[in-house]
mmCIF file of the C-alpha atoms, coordinates in Angstrom:
data_MODEL
# 
_entry.id   MODEL 
# 
loop_
_atom_site.group_PDB 
_atom_site.id 
_atom_site.type_symbol 
_atom_site.label_atom_id 
_atom_site.label_alt_id 
_atom_site.label_comp_id 
_atom_site.label_asym_id 
_atom_site.label_entity_id 
_atom_site.label_seq_id 
_atom_site.pdbx_PDB_ins_code 
_atom_site.Cartn_x 
_atom_site.Cartn_y 
_atom_site.Cartn_z 
_atom_site.occupancy 
_atom_site.B_iso_or_equiv 
_atom_site.pdbx_formal_charge 
_atom_site.auth_seq_id 
_atom_site.auth_comp_id 
_atom_site.auth_asym_id 
_atom_site.auth_atom_id 
_atom_site.pdbx_PDB_model_num 
ATOM 1   C CA . MET A 1 1   ? 0.000   0.000  0.000   1.00 0.00 ? 1   MET A CA 1 
ATOM 2   C CA . GLY A 1 2   ? 1.156   3.514  -0.703  1.00 0.00 ? 2   GLY A CA 1 
ATOM 3   C CA . ASN A 1 3   ? 0.350   6.884  0.802   1.00 0.00 ? 3   ASN A CA 1 
ATOM 4   C CA . TRP A 1 4   ? -1.462  9.083  -1.749  1.00 0.00 ? 4   TRP A CA 1 
ATOM 5   C CA . GLN A 1 5   ? -2.860  12.623 -1.593  1.00 0.00 ? 5   GLN A CA 1 
ATOM 6   C CA . LEU A 1 6   ? -4.966  14.684 -3.981  1.00 0.00 ? 6   LEU A CA 1 
ATOM 7   C CA . ASP A 1 7   ? -3.134  17.215 -6.095  1.00 0.00 ? 7   ASP A CA 1 
ATOM 8   C CA . PRO A 1 8   ? -5.097  20.384 -5.224  1.00 0.00 ? 8   PRO A CA 1 
ATOM 9   C CA . TYR A 1 9   ? -4.246  21.928 -8.606  1.00 0.00 ? 9   TYR A CA 1 
ATOM 10  C CA . HIS A 1 10  ? -5.794  18.993 -10.450 1.00 0.00 ? 10  HIS A CA 1 
ATOM 11  C CA . THR A 1 11  ? -8.885  18.264 -8.369  1.00 0.00 ? 11  THR A CA 1 
ATOM 12  C CA . GLN A 1 12  ? -12.527 19.288 -8.702  1.00 0.00 ? 12  GLN A CA 1 
ATOM 13  C CA . VAL A 1 13  ? -15.309 18.512 -6.214  1.00 0.00 ? 13  VAL A CA 1 
ATOM 14  C CA . GLU A 1 14  ? -18.569 19.663 -7.756  1.00 0.00 ? 14  GLU A CA 1 
ATOM 15  C CA . PHE A 1 15  ? -22.282 19.389 -7.062  1.00 0.00 ? 15  PHE A CA 1 
ATOM 16  C CA . ALA A 1 16  ? -25.507 20.201 -8.883  1.00 0.00 ? 16  ALA A CA 1 
ATOM 17  C CA . ALA A 1 17  ? -29.068 20.857 -7.695  1.00 0.00 ? 17  ALA A CA 1 
ATOM 18  C CA . LYS A 1 18  ? -32.243 21.884 -9.466  1.00 0.00 ? 18  LYS A CA 1 
ATOM 19  C CA . HIS A 1 19  ? -33.786 25.307 -8.827  1.00 0.00 ? 19  HIS A CA 1 
ATOM 20  C CA . LEU A 1 20  ? -37.599 25.190 -9.054  1.00 0.00 ? 20  LEU A CA 1 
ATOM 21  C CA . GLY A 1 21  ? -37.226 21.886 -10.898 1.00 0.00 ? 21  GLY A CA 1 
ATOM 22  C CA . MET A 1 22  ? -36.059 23.764 -13.978 1.00 0.00 ? 22  MET A CA 1 
ATOM 23  C CA . MET A 1 23  ? -32.525 25.085 -13.955 1.00 0.00 ? 23  MET A CA 1 
ATOM 24  C CA . THR A 1 24  ? -29.442 23.247 -12.725 1.00 0.00 ? 24  THR A CA 1 
ATOM 25  C CA . VAL A 1 25  ? -27.324 25.238 -10.281 1.00 0.00 ? 25  VAL A CA 1 
ATOM 26  C CA . ARG A 1 26  ? -23.744 23.974 -10.165 1.00 0.00 ? 26  ARG A CA 1 
ATOM 27  C CA . GLY A 1 27  ? -21.095 24.665 -7.615  1.00 0.00 ? 27  GLY A CA 1 
ATOM 28  C CA . TYR A 1 28  ? -17.836 23.407 -6.214  1.00 0.00 ? 28  TYR A CA 1 
ATOM 29  C CA . PHE A 1 29  ? -15.676 23.351 -3.101  1.00 0.00 ? 29  PHE A CA 1 
ATOM 30  C CA . ASP A 1 30  ? -12.213 24.833 -3.432  1.00 0.00 ? 30  ASP A CA 1 
ATOM 31  C CA . ASP A 1 31  ? -10.708 23.524 -0.171  1.00 0.00 ? 31  ASP A CA 1 
ATOM 32  C CA . VAL A 1 32  ? -10.434 19.728 -0.259  1.00 0.00 ? 32  VAL A CA 1 
ATOM 33  C CA . SER A 1 33  ? -7.816  17.443 1.268   1.00 0.00 ? 33  SER A CA 1 
ATOM 34  C CA . THR A 1 34  ? -7.441  13.686 1.153   1.00 0.00 ? 34  THR A CA 1 
ATOM 35  C CA . LYS A 1 35  ? -5.286  10.863 2.266   1.00 0.00 ? 35  LYS A CA 1 
ATOM 36  C CA . ALA A 1 36  ? -5.451  7.438  0.712   1.00 0.00 ? 36  ALA A CA 1 
ATOM 37  C CA . ASP A 1 37  ? -3.790  4.055  0.933   1.00 0.00 ? 37  ASP A CA 1 
ATOM 38  C CA . ILE A 1 38  ? -3.686  2.593  -2.565  1.00 0.00 ? 38  ILE A CA 1 
ATOM 39  C CA . ASP A 1 39  ? -2.013  -0.407 -4.126  1.00 0.00 ? 39  ASP A CA 1 
ATOM 40  C CA . PRO A 1 40  ? -2.404  0.211  -7.899  1.00 0.00 ? 40  PRO A CA 1 
ATOM 41  C CA . GLU A 1 41  ? -2.197  -3.563 -8.474  1.00 0.00 ? 41  GLU A CA 1 
ATOM 42  C CA . HIS A 1 42  ? -5.003  -4.256 -5.958  1.00 0.00 ? 42  HIS A CA 1 
ATOM 43  C CA . PRO A 1 43  ? -7.323  -1.210 -5.892  1.00 0.00 ? 43  PRO A CA 1 
ATOM 44  C CA . GLU A 1 44  ? -10.003 -3.204 -4.045  1.00 0.00 ? 44  GLU A CA 1 
ATOM 45  C CA . ASN A 1 45  ? -7.806  -2.905 -0.927  1.00 0.00 ? 45  ASN A CA 1 
ATOM 46  C CA . ALA A 1 46  ? -7.724  0.904  -1.095  1.00 0.00 ? 46  ALA A CA 1 
ATOM 47  C CA . SER A 1 47  ? -9.005  3.271  1.554   1.00 0.00 ? 47  SER A CA 1 
ATOM 48  C CA . VAL A 1 48  ? -9.729  6.965  1.101   1.00 0.00 ? 48  VAL A CA 1 
ATOM 49  C CA . GLU A 1 49  ? -10.512 9.795  3.508   1.00 0.00 ? 49  GLU A CA 1 
ATOM 50  C CA . ALA A 1 50  ? -11.523 13.254 2.315   1.00 0.00 ? 50  ALA A CA 1 
ATOM 51  C CA . THR A 1 51  ? -12.142 16.464 4.235   1.00 0.00 ? 51  THR A CA 1 
ATOM 52  C CA . ILE A 1 52  ? -13.933 19.406 2.622   1.00 0.00 ? 52  ILE A CA 1 
ATOM 53  C CA . SER A 1 53  ? -14.186 22.899 4.074   1.00 0.00 ? 53  SER A CA 1 
ATOM 54  C CA . THR A 1 54  ? -17.885 23.819 3.978   1.00 0.00 ? 54  THR A CA 1 
ATOM 55  C CA . GLY A 1 55  ? -16.986 27.512 3.905   1.00 0.00 ? 55  GLY A CA 1 
ATOM 56  C CA . SER A 1 56  ? -15.185 26.983 0.593   1.00 0.00 ? 56  SER A CA 1 
ATOM 57  C CA . ILE A 1 57  ? -18.450 26.438 -1.322  1.00 0.00 ? 57  ILE A CA 1 
ATOM 58  C CA . ARG A 1 58  ? -18.687 28.445 -4.549  1.00 0.00 ? 58  ARG A CA 1 
ATOM 59  C CA . THR A 1 59  ? -21.549 28.807 -7.050  1.00 0.00 ? 59  THR A CA 1 
ATOM 60  C CA . ASN A 1 60  ? -20.375 32.013 -8.769  1.00 0.00 ? 60  ASN A CA 1 
ATOM 61  C CA . HIS A 1 61  ? -23.045 34.019 -6.921  1.00 0.00 ? 61  HIS A CA 1 
ATOM 62  C CA . PRO A 1 62  ? -21.905 35.535 -3.572  1.00 0.00 ? 62  PRO A CA 1 
ATOM 63  C CA . VAL A 1 63  ? -25.419 35.953 -2.093  1.00 0.00 ? 63  VAL A CA 1 
ATOM 64  C CA . ARG A 1 64  ? -26.308 32.317 -2.863  1.00 0.00 ? 64  ARG A CA 1 
ATOM 65  C CA . ASP A 1 65  ? -22.897 31.168 -1.548  1.00 0.00 ? 65  ASP A CA 1 
ATOM 66  C CA . ASN A 1 66  ? -23.541 32.928 1.767   1.00 0.00 ? 66  ASN A CA 1 
ATOM 67  C CA . ASP A 1 67  ? -26.999 31.328 1.983   1.00 0.00 ? 67  ASP A CA 1 
ATOM 68  C CA . LEU A 1 68  ? -25.454 27.891 1.380   1.00 0.00 ? 68  LEU A CA 1 
ATOM 69  C CA . ARG A 1 69  ? -22.929 28.568 4.171   1.00 0.00 ? 69  ARG A CA 1 
ATOM 70  C CA . SER A 1 70  ? -25.737 29.594 6.552   1.00 0.00 ? 70  SER A CA 1 
ATOM 71  C CA . SER A 1 71  ? -27.704 27.378 8.946   1.00 0.00 ? 71  SER A CA 1 
ATOM 72  C CA . ASN A 1 72  ? -30.321 26.985 6.177   1.00 0.00 ? 72  ASN A CA 1 
ATOM 73  C CA . PHE A 1 73  ? -27.903 24.579 4.505   1.00 0.00 ? 73  PHE A CA 1 
ATOM 74  C CA . LEU A 1 74  ? -24.289 23.700 5.468   1.00 0.00 ? 74  LEU A CA 1 
ATOM 75  C CA . ASP A 1 75  ? -23.961 25.805 8.655   1.00 0.00 ? 75  ASP A CA 1 
ATOM 76  C CA . ALA A 1 76  ? -20.274 26.399 7.904   1.00 0.00 ? 76  ALA A CA 1 
ATOM 77  C CA . GLU A 1 77  ? -19.763 28.199 11.212  1.00 0.00 ? 77  GLU A CA 1 
ATOM 78  C CA . GLY A 1 78  ? -21.069 25.298 13.306  1.00 0.00 ? 78  GLY A CA 1 
ATOM 79  C CA . PHE A 1 79  ? -19.792 22.535 10.991  1.00 0.00 ? 79  PHE A CA 1 
ATOM 80  C CA . PRO A 1 80  ? -16.651 23.812 9.240   1.00 0.00 ? 80  PRO A CA 1 
ATOM 81  C CA . THR A 1 81  ? -15.919 20.498 7.517   1.00 0.00 ? 81  THR A CA 1 
ATOM 82  C CA . MET A 1 82  ? -17.645 17.545 5.938   1.00 0.00 ? 82  MET A CA 1 
ATOM 83  C CA . THR A 1 83  ? -15.882 14.207 5.610   1.00 0.00 ? 83  THR A CA 1 
ATOM 84  C CA . PHE A 1 84  ? -15.957 11.003 3.600   1.00 0.00 ? 84  PHE A CA 1 
ATOM 85  C CA . LYS A 1 85  ? -14.294 7.767  4.795   1.00 0.00 ? 85  LYS A CA 1 
ATOM 86  C CA . SER A 1 86  ? -14.402 4.754  2.512   1.00 0.00 ? 86  SER A CA 1 
ATOM 87  C CA . THR A 1 87  ? -15.564 1.436  3.935   1.00 0.00 ? 87  THR A CA 1 
ATOM 88  C CA . GLU A 1 88  ? -15.492 -0.752 0.806   1.00 0.00 ? 88  GLU A CA 1 
ATOM 89  C CA . VAL A 1 89  ? -14.055 -0.718 -2.717  1.00 0.00 ? 89  VAL A CA 1 
ATOM 90  C CA . LYS A 1 90  ? -15.416 -3.132 -5.331  1.00 0.00 ? 90  LYS A CA 1 
ATOM 91  C CA . GLN A 1 91  ? -13.999 -3.499 -8.812  1.00 0.00 ? 91  GLN A CA 1 
ATOM 92  C CA . THR A 1 92  ? -16.858 -3.551 -11.347 1.00 0.00 ? 92  THR A CA 1 
ATOM 93  C CA . GLY A 1 93  ? -14.847 -3.515 -14.590 1.00 0.00 ? 93  GLY A CA 1 
ATOM 94  C CA . GLU A 1 94  ? -11.338 -3.086 -15.924 1.00 0.00 ? 94  GLU A CA 1 
ATOM 95  C CA . ASN A 1 95  ? -11.139 0.563  -14.800 1.00 0.00 ? 95  ASN A CA 1 
ATOM 96  C CA . THR A 1 96  ? -14.402 0.979  -12.885 1.00 0.00 ? 96  THR A CA 1 
ATOM 97  C CA . PHE A 1 97  ? -15.243 0.600  -9.218  1.00 0.00 ? 97  PHE A CA 1 
ATOM 98  C CA . THR A 1 98  ? -17.819 1.385  -6.605  1.00 0.00 ? 98  THR A CA 1 
ATOM 99  C CA . VAL A 1 99  ? -16.543 3.066  -3.467  1.00 0.00 ? 99  VAL A CA 1 
ATOM 100 C CA . THR A 1 100 ? -18.863 2.983  -0.489  1.00 0.00 ? 100 THR A CA 1 
ATOM 101 C CA . GLY A 1 101 ? -18.155 5.084  2.548   1.00 0.00 ? 101 GLY A CA 1 
ATOM 102 C CA . ASP A 1 102 ? -19.500 7.190  5.358   1.00 0.00 ? 102 ASP A CA 1 
ATOM 103 C CA . LEU A 1 103 ? -20.298 10.775 4.398   1.00 0.00 ? 103 LEU A CA 1 
ATOM 104 C CA . THR A 1 104 ? -20.724 13.215 7.287   1.00 0.00 ? 104 THR A CA 1 
ATOM 105 C CA . ILE A 1 105 ? -22.411 16.588 6.745   1.00 0.00 ? 105 ILE A CA 1 
ATOM 106 C CA . LYS A 1 106 ? -23.643 18.759 9.639   1.00 0.00 ? 106 LYS A CA 1 
ATOM 107 C CA . GLY A 1 107 ? -22.907 15.934 12.078  1.00 0.00 ? 107 GLY A CA 1 
ATOM 108 C CA . ASN A 1 108 ? -25.119 13.475 10.160  1.00 0.00 ? 108 ASN A CA 1 
ATOM 109 C CA . THR A 1 109 ? -23.365 10.366 8.840   1.00 0.00 ? 109 THR A CA 1 
ATOM 110 C CA . ARG A 1 110 ? -24.880 8.203  6.118   1.00 0.00 ? 110 ARG A CA 1 
ATOM 111 C CA . PRO A 1 111 ? -23.464 5.576  3.757   1.00 0.00 ? 111 PRO A CA 1 
ATOM 112 C CA . VAL A 1 112 ? -22.890 6.786  0.185   1.00 0.00 ? 112 VAL A CA 1 
ATOM 113 C CA . THR A 1 113 ? -21.780 4.817  -2.859  1.00 0.00 ? 113 THR A CA 1 
ATOM 114 C CA . LEU A 1 114 ? -19.825 6.506  -5.636  1.00 0.00 ? 114 LEU A CA 1 
ATOM 115 C CA . ASN A 1 115 ? -19.261 5.131  -9.125  1.00 0.00 ? 115 ASN A CA 1 
ATOM 116 C CA . VAL A 1 116 ? -15.562 5.543  -9.849  1.00 0.00 ? 116 VAL A CA 1 
ATOM 117 C CA . THR A 1 117 ? -13.617 5.422  -13.108 1.00 0.00 ? 117 THR A CA 1 
ATOM 118 C CA . ARG A 1 118 ? -9.842  5.209  -13.236 1.00 0.00 ? 118 ARG A CA 1 
ATOM 119 C CA . TYR A 1 119 ? -8.715  7.568  -16.012 1.00 0.00 ? 119 TYR A CA 1 
ATOM 120 C CA . GLY A 1 120 ? -5.061  6.617  -16.088 1.00 0.00 ? 120 GLY A CA 1 
ATOM 121 C CA . GLU A 1 121 ? -1.703  6.413  -14.386 1.00 0.00 ? 121 GLU A CA 1 
ATOM 122 C CA . PHE A 1 122 ? 1.416   8.519  -14.965 1.00 0.00 ? 122 PHE A CA 1 
ATOM 123 C CA . ASN A 1 123 ? 4.845   8.010  -13.440 1.00 0.00 ? 123 ASN A CA 1 
ATOM 124 C CA . ASP A 1 124 ? 7.552   10.659 -13.859 1.00 0.00 ? 124 ASP A CA 1 
ATOM 125 C CA . PRO A 1 125 ? 9.764   10.605 -10.750 1.00 0.00 ? 125 PRO A CA 1 
ATOM 126 C CA . ASN A 1 126 ? 11.715  13.714 -11.836 1.00 0.00 ? 126 ASN A CA 1 
ATOM 127 C CA . MET A 1 127 ? 8.835   16.155 -12.421 1.00 0.00 ? 127 MET A CA 1 
ATOM 128 C CA . MET A 1 128 ? 5.223   15.189 -11.781 1.00 0.00 ? 128 MET A CA 1 
ATOM 129 C CA . GLY A 1 129 ? 5.665   12.112 -9.591  1.00 0.00 ? 129 GLY A CA 1 
ATOM 130 C CA . HIS A 1 130 ? 3.603   8.948  -9.616  1.00 0.00 ? 130 HIS A CA 1 
ATOM 131 C CA . ARG A 1 131 ? -0.066  9.856  -10.036 1.00 0.00 ? 131 ARG A CA 1 
ATOM 132 C CA . ILE A 1 132 ? -3.366  8.167  -10.783 1.00 0.00 ? 132 ILE A CA 1 
ATOM 133 C CA . ALA A 1 133 ? -6.431  10.062 -12.003 1.00 0.00 ? 133 ALA A CA 1 
ATOM 134 C CA . TYR A 1 134 ? -9.981  9.133  -11.013 1.00 0.00 ? 134 TYR A CA 1 
ATOM 135 C CA . GLY A 1 135 ? -13.477 10.435 -11.572 1.00 0.00 ? 135 GLY A CA 1 
ATOM 136 C CA . ALA A 1 136 ? -16.440 9.678  -9.297  1.00 0.00 ? 136 ALA A CA 1 
ATOM 137 C CA . THR A 1 137 ? -20.160 10.377 -9.482  1.00 0.00 ? 137 THR A CA 1 
ATOM 138 C CA . GLY A 1 138 ? -23.016 9.858  -7.086  1.00 0.00 ? 138 GLY A CA 1 
ATOM 139 C CA . GLN A 1 139 ? -26.185 11.312 -5.652  1.00 0.00 ? 139 GLN A CA 1 
ATOM 140 C CA . ILE A 1 140 ? -27.393 12.151 -2.158  1.00 0.00 ? 140 ILE A CA 1 
ATOM 141 C CA . ASN A 1 141 ? -30.597 13.442 -0.656  1.00 0.00 ? 141 ASN A CA 1 
ATOM 142 C CA . ARG A 1 142 ? -29.613 16.620 1.188   1.00 0.00 ? 142 ARG A CA 1 
ATOM 143 C CA . LYS A 1 143 ? -32.342 16.117 3.818   1.00 0.00 ? 143 LYS A CA 1 
ATOM 144 C CA . ASP A 1 144 ? -30.613 12.902 4.947   1.00 0.00 ? 144 ASP A CA 1 
ATOM 145 C CA . PHE A 1 145 ? -27.760 15.132 6.103   1.00 0.00 ? 145 PHE A CA 1 
ATOM 146 C CA . GLY A 1 146 ? -29.776 17.776 7.942   1.00 0.00 ? 146 GLY A CA 1 
ATOM 147 C CA . LEU A 1 147 ? -29.960 20.254 5.056   1.00 0.00 ? 147 LEU A CA 1 
ATOM 148 C CA . SER A 1 148 ? -33.685 20.565 5.564   1.00 0.00 ? 148 SER A CA 1 
ATOM 149 C CA . PHE A 1 149 ? -34.508 23.992 4.089   1.00 0.00 ? 149 PHE A CA 1 
ATOM 150 C CA . SER A 1 150 ? -37.764 23.247 2.304   1.00 0.00 ? 150 SER A CA 1 
ATOM 151 C CA . MET A 1 151 ? -39.344 26.251 0.639   1.00 0.00 ? 151 MET A CA 1 
ATOM 152 C CA . MET A 1 152 ? -41.929 25.669 -2.090  1.00 0.00 ? 152 MET A CA 1 
ATOM 153 C CA . LEU A 1 153 ? -43.234 28.106 -4.670  1.00 0.00 ? 153 LEU A CA 1 
ATOM 154 C CA . ASP A 1 154 ? -46.247 27.223 -6.785  1.00 0.00 ? 154 ASP A CA 1 
ATOM 155 C CA . GLY A 1 155 ? -45.907 23.548 -5.841  1.00 0.00 ? 155 GLY A CA 1 
ATOM 156 C CA . ARG A 1 156 ? -42.190 23.348 -6.691  1.00 0.00 ? 156 ARG A CA 1 
ATOM 157 C CA . PHE A 1 157 ? -39.210 23.009 -4.394  1.00 0.00 ? 157 PHE A CA 1 
ATOM 158 C CA . VAL A 1 158 ? -36.933 26.046 -4.595  1.00 0.00 ? 158 VAL A CA 1 
ATOM 159 C CA . VAL A 1 159 ? -33.960 23.678 -4.122  1.00 0.00 ? 159 VAL A CA 1 
ATOM 160 C CA . SER A 1 160 ? -34.156 20.002 -5.091  1.00 0.00 ? 160 SER A CA 1 
ATOM 161 C CA . GLU A 1 161 ? -33.648 17.385 -2.424  1.00 0.00 ? 161 GLU A CA 1 
ATOM 162 C CA . GLU A 1 162 ? -31.439 15.331 -4.764  1.00 0.00 ? 162 GLU A CA 1 
ATOM 163 C CA . ILE A 1 163 ? -27.904 16.606 -5.131  1.00 0.00 ? 163 ILE A CA 1 
ATOM 164 C CA . GLN A 1 164 ? -25.615 15.260 -7.855  1.00 0.00 ? 164 GLN A CA 1 
ATOM 165 C CA . ILE A 1 165 ? -21.943 14.833 -6.966  1.00 0.00 ? 165 ILE A CA 1 
ATOM 166 C CA . ALA A 1 166 ? -19.054 14.825 -9.461  1.00 0.00 ? 166 ALA A CA 1 
ATOM 167 C CA . ILE A 1 167 ? -15.414 14.509 -8.436  1.00 0.00 ? 167 ILE A CA 1 
ATOM 168 C CA . GLU A 1 168 ? -12.279 14.392 -10.569 1.00 0.00 ? 168 GLU A CA 1 
ATOM 169 C CA . GLY A 1 169 ? -8.799  14.341 -9.216  1.00 0.00 ? 169 GLY A CA 1 
ATOM 170 C CA . GLU A 1 170 ? -5.239  13.204 -9.491  1.00 0.00 ? 170 GLU A CA 1 
ATOM 171 C CA . LEU A 1 171 ? -3.818  11.346 -6.519  1.00 0.00 ? 171 LEU A CA 1 
ATOM 172 C CA . VAL A 1 172 ? -0.054  11.675 -6.095  1.00 0.00 ? 172 VAL A CA 1 
ATOM 173 C CA . GLU A 1 173 ? 2.011   9.040  -4.315  1.00 0.00 ? 173 GLU A CA 1 
ATOM 174 C CA . GLN A 1 174 ? 3.867   10.482 -1.322  1.00 0.00 ? 174 GLN A CA 1 
ATOM 175 C CA . LYS A 1 175 ? 7.406   9.241  -0.790  1.00 0.00 ? 175 LYS A CA 1 
ATOM 176 C CA . GLU A 1 176 ? 8.717   8.581  2.690   1.00 0.00 ? 176 GLU A CA 1 
ATOM 177 C CA . PRO A 1 177 ? 10.834  11.460 3.993   1.00 0.00 ? 177 PRO A CA 1 
ATOM 178 C CA . ALA A 1 178 ? 14.569  10.850 3.743   1.00 0.00 ? 178 ALA A CA 1 
ATOM 179 C CA . GLY A 1 179 ? 15.959  9.069  6.814   1.00 0.00 ? 179 GLY A CA 1 
ATOM 180 C CA . SER A 1 180 ? 12.602  7.776  8.033   1.00 0.00 ? 180 SER A CA 1 
ATOM 181 C CA . ALA A 1 181 ? 13.130  4.177  6.923   1.00 0.00 ? 181 ALA A CA 1 
ATOM 182 C CA . GLY A 1 182 ? 14.212  1.948  9.788   1.00 0.00 ? 182 GLY A CA 1 
ATOM 183 C CA . THR A 1 183 ? 14.037  4.676  12.425  1.00 0.00 ? 183 THR A CA 1 
# 
């Protein structure tokens, strides 16, 4: 197993929700960190932990972003992070997997399964390091995680309960610091 971390310059954690059942509002989090144990030859043995700063939510609209940070939704002041910890990895095809884990938002933990595709592997020890790129998609119901704001207009939810998740990232293998072996 190797120690891997997301390359923050080559990572996107995005979400999408419907507004009034018509338009898709998309956003992303720009403060994400991970640690993972991965054996590229046996990915089914992998484990992944991710931490996302709830205050780093962005939808390209400052008023909406502040509402999403408020107690109506993420309550970024009371719950500054959300986390994901994998519990199971199953290979479903040559480069496809399901990763099930515990997602915690606003102190509520629920199991979530993501469909994962391995995009490729690159190994350049002199410049970019050893990296593997993945994409993952899934869906959650925001109410399962305490995001219970529920305003309706003309029989339509202002914000959909179903939230689509899309993640792409490059994990970079971390080498042991010099002198740490055998000490």
